[in-house]
VMD Tcl script that draws the C-alpha trace (Angstrom):
set ca {
  {-13.92 16.12 -8.50}
  {-17.58 16.43 -7.70}
  {-18.13 12.95 -8.72}
  {-15.45 11.70 -6.47}
  {-16.65 13.67 -3.60}
  {-20.50 12.37 -3.93}
  {-19.62 8.69 -4.35}
  {-17.13 8.78 -1.53}
  {-19.76 10.10 0.80}
  {-22.20 7.42 -0.56}
  {-19.74 4.66 -0.19}
  {-18.48 5.77 3.17}
  {-22.06 6.00 4.42}
  {-22.85 2.56 3.07}
  {-19.58 1.12 5.07}
  {-20.66 3.17 8.22}
  {-24.20 1.92 8.01}
  {-23.40 -1.70 7.61}
  {-22.77 -2.66 11.31}
  {-25.57 -0.55 12.46}
  {-28.16 -2.19 9.99}
  {-27.06 -5.54 10.58}
  {-27.02 -5.31 14.33}
  {-30.44 -3.74 14.22}
  {-31.89 -6.75 11.93}
  {-30.27 -9.37 14.27}
  {-31.73 -7.88 17.41}
  {-35.08 -7.51 15.79}
  {-35.30 -10.93 14.23}
  {-32.97 -13.18 16.47}
  {-32.66 -11.17 19.90}
  {-29.97 -9.90 21.86}
  {-27.91 -13.02 22.31}
  {-27.42 -13.60 18.63}
  {-26.67 -9.87 18.20}
  {-23.97 -10.19 21.04}
  {-22.24 -12.99 19.20}
  {-22.21 -10.82 15.96}
  {-20.82 -7.84 18.02}
  {-17.87 -9.56 19.29}
  {-17.54 -11.28 15.88}
  {-17.40 -8.34 13.80}
  {-15.04 -6.67 16.33}
  {-12.53 -9.52 15.85}
  {-13.04 -9.40 12.14}
  {-12.19 -5.63 12.07}
  {-9.06 -6.40 13.90}
  {-8.02 -9.12 11.52}
  {-9.08 -6.77 8.45}
  {-6.03 -4.51 9.74}
  {-3.88 -7.54 9.33}
  {-5.27 -8.11 5.86}
  {-4.80 -4.51 4.69}
  {-1.50 -4.02 6.73}
  {-1.76 -0.35 6.61}
  {-0.85 -0.41 2.73}
  {-3.97 1.44 1.58}
  {-2.81 4.90 2.85}
  {0.69 4.38 1.51}
  {-0.63 3.21 -1.80}
  {-2.85 6.11 -2.39}
  {-0.25 8.65 -1.28}
  {2.48 6.93 -3.72}
  {2.34 9.88 -6.11}
  {5.95 9.12 -7.11}
  {5.10 5.61 -8.29}
  {7.49 3.84 -6.03}
  {5.75 0.65 -6.62}
  {3.49 -0.96 -9.36}
  {0.03 -2.15 -8.63}
  {0.94 -5.66 -9.19}
  {3.37 -5.16 -6.23}
  {0.47 -3.93 -4.02}
  {-1.72 -6.83 -5.12}
  {0.54 -9.65 -4.61}
  {1.37 -8.07 -1.16}
  {-2.35 -7.85 -0.22}
  {-2.85 -11.46 -1.36}
  {-0.10 -12.61 1.31}
  {-1.39 -10.43 4.09}
  {-4.87 -11.87 3.53}
  {-3.35 -15.45 4.11}
  {-1.56 -14.30 7.19}
  {-5.00 -12.63 8.33}
  {-6.84 -16.04 7.84}
  {-4.29 -17.94 9.74}
  {-4.13 -15.43 12.48}
  {-8.17 -15.51 12.64}
  {-7.81 -19.34 13.31}
  {-5.29 -18.92 16.09}
  {-7.45 -16.24 17.86}
  {-10.60 -18.16 17.66}
  {-8.91 -21.40 18.71}
  {-7.19 -19.58 21.75}
  {-10.40 -18.07 22.76}
  {-12.34 -21.57 23.30}
  {-15.76 -20.38 21.73}
  {-18.64 -22.70 21.30}
  {-18.89 -24.22 17.88}
  {-21.79 -22.01 16.66}
  {-19.91 -18.70 18.10}
  {-16.52 -19.95 16.47}
  {-18.01 -20.53 13.05}
  {-19.68 -17.10 12.90}
  {-16.59 -15.25 13.84}
  {-14.76 -17.27 11.17}
  {-17.18 -16.42 8.43}
  {-17.11 -12.84 9.39}
  {-13.35 -12.72 9.32}
  {-13.40 -14.14 5.65}
  {-15.97 -11.45 4.74}
  {-13.44 -8.86 6.02}
  {-10.64 -10.51 3.94}
  {-12.74 -10.10 0.88}
  {-13.21 -6.41 1.83}
  {-9.36 -6.30 2.17}
  {-9.14 -7.53 -1.50}
  {-11.50 -4.92 -2.68}
  {-9.43 -2.26 -0.77}
  {-6.19 -2.66 -2.95}
  {-8.32 -2.17 -6.02}
  {-9.87 0.99 -4.34}
  {-6.33 2.27 -3.65}
  {-5.50 1.97 -7.40}
  {-8.67 3.95 -8.24}
  {-8.04 6.60 -5.64}
  {-4.53 7.03 -6.97}
  {-5.93 7.51 -10.35}
  {-8.48 10.25 -9.09}
  {-11.53 7.79 -9.52}
  {-12.57 7.60 -5.97}
  {-16.07 7.37 -7.34}
  {-15.42 3.83 -8.34}
  {-14.16 2.79 -5.07}
  {-17.38 4.50 -3.42}
  {-19.50 2.85 -5.98}
  {-18.02 -0.41 -4.94}
  {-18.55 0.04 -1.41}
  {-22.18 0.88 -1.83}
  {-23.00 -1.99 -4.30}
  {-21.27 -4.43 -2.05}
  {-22.77 -3.40 1.38}
  {-26.37 -2.90 -0.07}
  {-26.21 -6.29 -1.48}
  {-24.62 -7.82 1.70}
  {-27.22 -6.21 3.72}
  {-30.15 -7.14 1.86}
  {-29.11 -10.90 1.43}
  {-28.12 -11.08 5.08}
  {-31.68 -9.82 6.23}
  {-33.45 -12.16 3.81}
  {-31.73 -15.23 4.98}
  {-31.93 -14.48 8.53}
  {-35.65 -13.64 8.47}
  {-36.36 -17.11 6.68}
  {-33.87 -19.04 8.55}
  {-33.43 -17.34 11.81}
  {-29.76 -18.84 11.34}
  {-26.94 -16.24 12.00}
  {-24.26 -18.59 10.44}
  {-26.33 -19.14 7.28}
  {-26.95 -15.50 6.94}
  {-23.28 -14.61 7.52}
  {-22.11 -17.12 4.83}
  {-24.44 -15.91 2.28}
  {-23.27 -12.22 2.90}
  {-19.59 -13.69 2.35}
  {-20.45 -15.36 -0.99}
  {-22.11 -12.31 -2.43}
  {-19.31 -9.91 -1.25}
  {-16.72 -12.24 -2.87}
  {-18.83 -12.52 -6.17}
  {-19.43 -8.46 -6.43}
  {-15.67 -8.07 -5.93}
  {-14.84 -10.21 -8.81}
  {-17.86 -8.75 -11.08}
  {-17.26 -4.97 -10.28}
  {-13.72 -4.17 -8.69}
  {-11.45 -6.56 -10.69}
  {-13.47 -5.97 -13.99}
  {-13.10 -2.05 -13.63}
  {-9.50 -2.25 -12.85}
  {-8.78 -3.74 -16.26}
  {-9.13 -0.40 -17.87}
  {-6.41 1.06 -15.53}
  {-3.84 -1.85 -15.84}
  {-1.03 -2.10 -18.27}
  {1.64 -4.87 -18.19}
  {4.20 -4.09 -15.61}
  {6.32 -6.86 -15.41}
  {6.74 -9.57 -12.71}
  {6.50 -8.83 -9.01}
  {9.33 -10.68 -7.19}
  {9.07 -11.66 -3.43}
  {11.78 -9.03 -2.35}
  {9.25 -6.21 -3.67}
  {6.42 -7.75 -1.30}
  {8.71 -7.51 1.70}
  {9.80 -4.07 0.71}
  {6.40 -3.13 0.93}
  {5.85 -4.92 4.07}
  {8.88 -3.23 5.59}
  {7.73 0.27 4.59}
  {4.26 -0.18 6.02}
  {4.87 -2.59 8.97}
  {4.84 0.32 11.58}
  {1.70 1.74 9.78}
  {0.21 -1.65 10.14}
  {1.18 -1.74 13.85}
  {-0.43 1.69 14.22}
  {-3.68 0.80 12.66}
  {-3.87 -2.72 14.17}
  {-3.45 -0.96 17.69}
  {-5.81 1.66 16.66}
  {-8.51 -0.90 15.99}
  {-7.83 -2.74 19.30}
  {-8.01 0.41 21.14}
  {-11.44 1.48 19.60}
  {-12.68 -2.20 20.36}
  {-10.77 -3.03 23.58}
  {-13.84 -2.26 25.69}
  {-15.86 -5.03 23.58}
  {-12.97 -7.53 24.20}
  {-13.10 -6.85 28.04}
  {-16.90 -7.34 27.97}
  {-16.48 -10.55 26.07}
  {-14.03 -11.60 28.77}
  {-16.19 -10.58 31.87}
  {-19.73 -10.33 30.74}
  {-22.39 -12.27 28.66}
  {-23.60 -11.81 25.08}
  {-26.63 -9.89 26.06}
  {-24.31 -7.07 27.73}
  {-22.38 -7.35 24.61}
  {-25.16 -6.46 22.36}
  {-26.59 -3.77 24.52}
  {-23.24 -1.90 24.68}
  {-22.99 -2.45 20.85}
  {-26.19 -0.70 20.46}
  {-24.83 2.31 22.66}
  {-21.54 2.24 20.83}
  {-23.09 2.27 17.34}
  {-24.13 6.09 17.22}
  {-20.48 7.02 17.41}
  {-19.85 5.65 13.98}
  {-21.50 8.86 12.71}
  {-18.55 10.58 13.71}
  {-16.15 8.41 12.01}
  {-18.36 8.56 9.00}
  {-17.81 12.11 9.04}
  {-14.06 11.72 9.16}
  {-14.08 9.21 6.28}
  {-16.04 12.05 4.14}
  {-13.04 14.53 4.98}
  {-9.94 12.66 5.22}
  {-9.99 10.08 2.50}
  {-10.38 12.77 -0.48}
  {-7.65 14.97 0.88}
  {-4.99 12.45 1.54}
  {-3.23 12.77 -1.83}
  {-3.63 16.57 -1.62}
  {-1.92 16.50 1.97}
  {0.96 14.30 0.60}
  {1.69 16.95 -2.22}
  {1.76 19.78 0.21}
  {4.10 17.89 2.58}
  {6.38 16.95 -0.37}
  {6.40 20.43 -1.84}
  {7.41 21.93 1.80}
  {4.10 23.80 2.00}
  {3.85 23.33 5.72}
  {1.46 26.26 6.24}
  {-1.31 24.92 3.92}
  {-0.52 21.48 5.25}
  {-1.37 22.56 8.92}
  {-4.05 24.79 7.86}
  {-5.86 21.76 6.07}
  {-5.24 19.60 9.28}
  {-6.46 22.02 11.73}
  {-9.64 22.76 9.39}
  {-10.54 19.20 9.62}
  {-10.05 19.22 13.47}
  {-12.44 22.02 13.72}
  {-14.94 20.28 11.72}
  {-14.45 17.20 13.90}
  {-15.10 19.31 17.09}
  {-18.28 20.44 15.42}
  {-19.46 17.07 14.52}
  {-18.60 15.63 17.91}
  {-20.39 18.33 19.56}
  {-23.46 18.03 17.66}
  {-23.51 14.29 18.22}
  {-23.17 14.78 21.86}
  {-26.14 17.10 21.95}
  {-28.28 15.01 19.97}
  {-27.50 11.87 21.87}
  {-28.21 13.59 25.17}
  {-31.86 14.77 24.09}
  {-32.88 12.00 21.70}
  {-30.42 9.41 21.76}
  {-31.79 6.84 24.09}
  {-35.43 7.15 22.75}
  {-34.47 6.80 19.13}
  {-32.23 3.70 19.94}
  {-35.17 2.09 21.82}
  {-37.55 2.57 19.05}
  {-35.01 0.95 16.60}
  {-34.03 -1.90 18.65}
  {-36.94 -2.28 20.98}
  {-34.65 -2.74 23.95}
  {-35.15 -0.93 27.23}
  {-31.96 1.54 27.57}
  {-32.83 4.47 29.85}
  {-30.47 3.47 32.43}
  {-27.49 3.58 30.09}
  {-27.99 7.21 28.93}
  {-24.66 8.52 30.39}
  {-22.81 5.51 28.92}
  {-23.86 6.78 25.60}
  {-22.78 10.18 26.16}
  {-19.40 9.00 27.38}
  {-19.04 6.85 24.20}
  {-19.74 9.89 21.88}
  {-17.61 12.28 23.71}
  {-14.88 9.44 23.22}
  {-15.51 9.16 19.71}
  {-15.21 12.85 18.96}
  {-11.94 12.88 20.62}
  {-10.92 9.81 18.65}
  {-11.90 11.49 15.50}
  {-9.58 14.50 16.30}
  {-6.53 11.83 16.97}
  {-7.38 10.25 13.65}
  {-6.85 13.52 11.92}
  {-3.46 13.81 13.63}
  {-2.80 10.13 12.45}
  {-3.52 10.98 8.90}
  {-1.26 13.98 9.16}
  {1.63 11.78 10.49}
  {0.97 9.21 7.90}
  {1.52 11.76 5.07}
  {4.62 12.64 6.82}
  {5.83 9.15 6.67}
  {6.56 9.23 10.35}
  {5.16 5.75 10.98}
  {7.69 4.93 13.87}
  {6.50 7.73 16.09}
  {2.83 6.82 15.26}
  {3.72 3.21 16.46}
  {5.12 4.49 19.75}
  {2.10 6.65 20.41}
  {-0.26 3.69 19.71}
  {1.68 1.03 21.62}
  {1.40 3.24 24.72}
  {-2.45 3.98 23.85}
  {-2.97 -0.04 23.48}
  {-1.05 -0.74 26.78}
  {-3.35 1.83 28.50}
  {-6.50 0.63 26.83}
  {-5.69 -3.01 27.78}
  {-5.17 -2.25 31.61}
  {-7.73 0.48 31.85}
  {-10.64 -1.46 30.21}
  {-9.72 -4.94 31.95}
  {-9.75 -3.17 35.44}
  {-12.73 -1.03 34.76}
  {-15.07 -3.45 32.91}
  {-14.21 -6.11 35.68}
  {-15.09 -3.47 38.64}
  {-17.77 -1.59 36.80}
  {-19.37 -3.29 33.74}
  {-20.39 -1.31 30.98}
  {-19.86 2.16 32.53}
  {-16.18 0.94 33.16}
  {-15.84 0.18 29.45}
  {-17.15 3.48 28.59}
  {-14.97 5.59 30.80}
  {-11.81 3.26 29.93}
  {-12.46 4.08 26.35}
  {-12.59 8.09 26.97}
  {-9.50 8.21 29.07}
  {-7.29 6.41 26.43}
  {-8.80 8.58 23.54}
  {-7.85 11.62 25.49}
  {-4.18 10.59 26.11}
  {-3.85 9.34 22.69}
  {-4.90 12.40 20.83}
  {-2.76 14.67 22.80}
  {0.25 12.56 22.19}
  {-0.40 12.43 18.52}
  {-0.99 16.40 18.33}
  {2.42 16.94 20.39}
  {4.24 14.61 17.73}
  {2.59 16.49 14.63}
  {3.54 19.86 15.96}
  {7.07 18.97 16.91}
  {7.94 17.43 13.28}
  {6.24 20.23 11.59}
  {8.32 22.73 13.54}
  {11.57 20.85 12.62}
  {10.71 20.95 9.13}
  {9.84 24.53 9.19}
  {13.44 25.24 10.50}
  {15.28 23.15 7.63}
  {13.29 24.88 4.93}
  {14.26 28.33 6.48}
}
mol new
graphics top color blue
foreach p $ca { graphics top sphere $p radius 0.5 }
foreach p [lrange $ca 0 end-1] q [lrange $ca 1 end] { graphics top cylinder $p $q radius 0.2 }
display resetview
């Protein structure tokens, strides 16, 4: 258990640090314009990652009854990755990007598709109580990707070539590490038919919709900035946005290791323990968010200016608003995991559809009128509304189950 916890922290830290370090290197080596291209590229790639994973990881990791075999999950993942690649081509074509920007976005989408392939193996490791292997995989691949990317960018100053190198090393390591490690857990399970694939997709489609909309909500301000502002503004907003990843990292530390435990408690009608676990994590999220806001207020801008060598004094309150939004989003994420464990994907989807609609209209209007400040305020407003609606749903379902048990 200790091994799982430590390597989950190490792996999650690497994942959270990836965008921060890559953005730092691009800003330092190639300037704000290239950093802005990467920012919108990784925002689109993250959205396509949700298509490739299709919400199956949490469903797979909580499949304690063995409803489906690993091969079923694997073939389903291959199918969703193909869909993700096709979708990325559609999005890129529809936005009429310049060729250099288009190619960078495409390669970043392919990079995240490789992450999605790794994710299905990590789900199997997690279900077998070997989250340490998943953590090691994330750590090794992220470190190798960042190092190679930085070296290529430093010597060529070519963002596309650096992204391509990062994609190739990521693909090679998934084969060398994840797939080879998986062999010791696998046994012949028979063939997977197309109906099983569609059964899994049917079971997770609402969860996919939720995670897709969550990713859209988180990045909606970036999409609006891409629509109404330039790449330099995109890069500055991304720099201000990055510290909020610390709070998301804390949530990964807390939520992923206990997902299986939450599933067992809910299945065994231990509702009191289930809710206590949820509220304990919410309390920690509030503390982490509060610390993040205080630190950002006093030293956030000076530290970011030292790291990125970009003047940011005028954006202090945008940073504070984004950190507040991240803390509230983290609380909503806890409730999301609780509802996933309850298998209440349809209710989740309803909450996130409303949140996504709010995000689209709010960020579009506010960014068009107030620029980056509008983007930050829109983010905050949506996170508050969404978290409250998720909490209400969680409480209502828990109360209903309590009455049935009694």
